[in-house]
N, C-alpha and C positions, 0 to 999 in steps of 0.2 A: 526256119527263118533265123537269121543271125543278126541281132540288133547291135548297132554300133553307136556309141556316144563319143564324139570327138570335140575337144576344145570347148566344152560346156562350162559355164560359170553360174553359180547360184548364190544369191545373197538374200538376207531378210530373215523372217521367222517361219519355221516349219513346225506345226503343231498337229499331232495325231495320236492315235492309240497304238495298236500293234503294228510293227514294221514301219518305222518312221526314219527317214534319212534326208540329209541335206540335198542330195541330188536325186536319189531314188529310194522309195520304200522297199521294194523288192526287185531283184535282178535274177531272172531265170535264164542263165546263159547269155552269151554275147560278149561284148567288150566295151571298155571305157578307156579312152586315152586322152591325156592332157586336160582332164576335167578337174574342177575345183569347186569347193563349197565353203562359203564364209557365212553359213546360216547358223542361227540359234535354233537348235532342234530340241523340242520337248515331246516326250512320248512315253510309252510303256515298254513292254518287252520287245526285243528285236529292233533296237534303235541304234543308229550310227551317224557319225558326223558326215559321211558321204553316202553310205548305203545302209539300210536297215538289215536286210537279209539277202544273201547270195546263194544260189544253187545252180545245178546244171554244169555245163562246161563253159568256162569264162576266162578272160584275160583282163586284168586291170593294170594299166601302164601309165607311169608319170602323172599320177593324180594326187591331190592333196585335200585335206580338210582343215579348216580353221574354225573359228566360232566356238560353239560349245554344245554339249549334249547333256540334258537334264532330265532325270526320271524321278518322279515322286512315287513312293509306295514300294511294296515288295514285288519286284519284277525280275526278269532274267535277260541275259544276252544284250549287254550294252557296250558299245565300243566307240572310241574316238574316230575311227575310220569306218569299220563295219561291225554291226552288232553280232551277227551269226552267219557262219559259213557251213554249208553241207553240200558238197559238190561232187560231180562225177570226175572232173579234171579241172583244177583251178590253178591259175598262176597270177601272182601279184608282184610287179617289179617297179622299183624306183618310185615308191609312193611314201608320203609323209602325212602324219596326223598331228596337227597342232591344237586340236580341240581339247578343251578341258572337259572332263567327264565327271558329272556329279550325280551319283545314284546311291546314296548312303545306305539304303535299305535293300538293295538289289544284289543278286548273285551273278557270277560270270561277267565281270566288268573289267575291261582292259583299255589301255590308252590307245591301242591300235585296233585290236580284235577282242570282242567279248568272248565268244566261244566258237571253236571249230569242233565239229563232231562228224565222224565218218566211219561207215562200216564197209564201204566198197568204193572208196574214193581216194584221190590223191591231191594234195595241196602243196604248192611251193610259194614261199614269200622270200623275195630277194631284194637287197639294197633298199630297205624301208625302215622308217623310224617313227617313234612316238615321242612327242615333246610336251604334251599337256599334263596337267595334274589330274589324278584319278582318285575318286572316293567311291567305295562300295561296301558290301557286307562280307559275303563269302566268295572265294575264288576271284581274287582281285590282283591284277598285275599291271606293271608299267607298260608292257607291250601287249600281252594276252592274258585274259582272265583265266581261261581253262582250255587246254587242247586235249581232245579225246581221240585216240587213233586205234582202231581195231582192224586196220587194213594192211596188207602186205606192202602195197605201194607207199603208204605212210605219209608223213608230213615232214617237209624240210624247210627250215628257216636258215637263210645264209646272209651274213652281213646285215643283220637287223639289230636295232638297239632301242632302248628306252632312255630318254634324257629328261625324265620327269623330276620336278622339284619335290613333289608330294604324292605319295601313294598311301591311301588309308583304307583299312578294312578290319574285319574281325577275325576271320579264320581262312587259311589258305591264301596268304598275302605275300607277294614277291615283287622284287624290283623289276624283274623281266616278265615272269609268268607266275600267276597264282597257283595253278595246279597243272601238272602233266599226268595224264591218265591214259595209258595205252598198253594193249597186249601186243601191238606191232610197232613198227618203226616211227620214232620221233627223233629227228636229227636237227640239232641246233648248232651251227658253226659260225665262227668269226662274228660273234654277236656279243653284246655287252649291255649292262645297265649301270 
């Protein structure tokens, strides 16, 4: 079964625990196109402005997140667009995250993506940007908190950027990415912060 979300819009308050997102808490494969969230998201680990956690084989095209993502306490995987990605084959194109991310005691916190971790997977992110302010503890980045790649296919980010006014953290803090950790390919090109 291939689930498709097209031209969906969400507003209001989304409050949950693990895997909270403005549009979806979890997405196990499928596609989302032309979707947006202007929700105020409060949650714990695996929280994102649009989607909390993504896995399987997926495409996300021309989507955006506004609003905010707030996490209280010591949690992990918080993103302005997606909290956590672990996919078989994933592609994200022409997407923007305007959500402010406030998770001052959490790790793996990013303006667009909290964490990608893959051991047999491939992820491409193209023509996408993060604009919101980001606060976290460890592994904090304007675009991605941490990218872990142990696969030959690897991770490729092209024409991506972070245009955040404020990025705050304690250890592993970067304007674009907090931490890159890979025994295999991580390619970042035509990108800036």
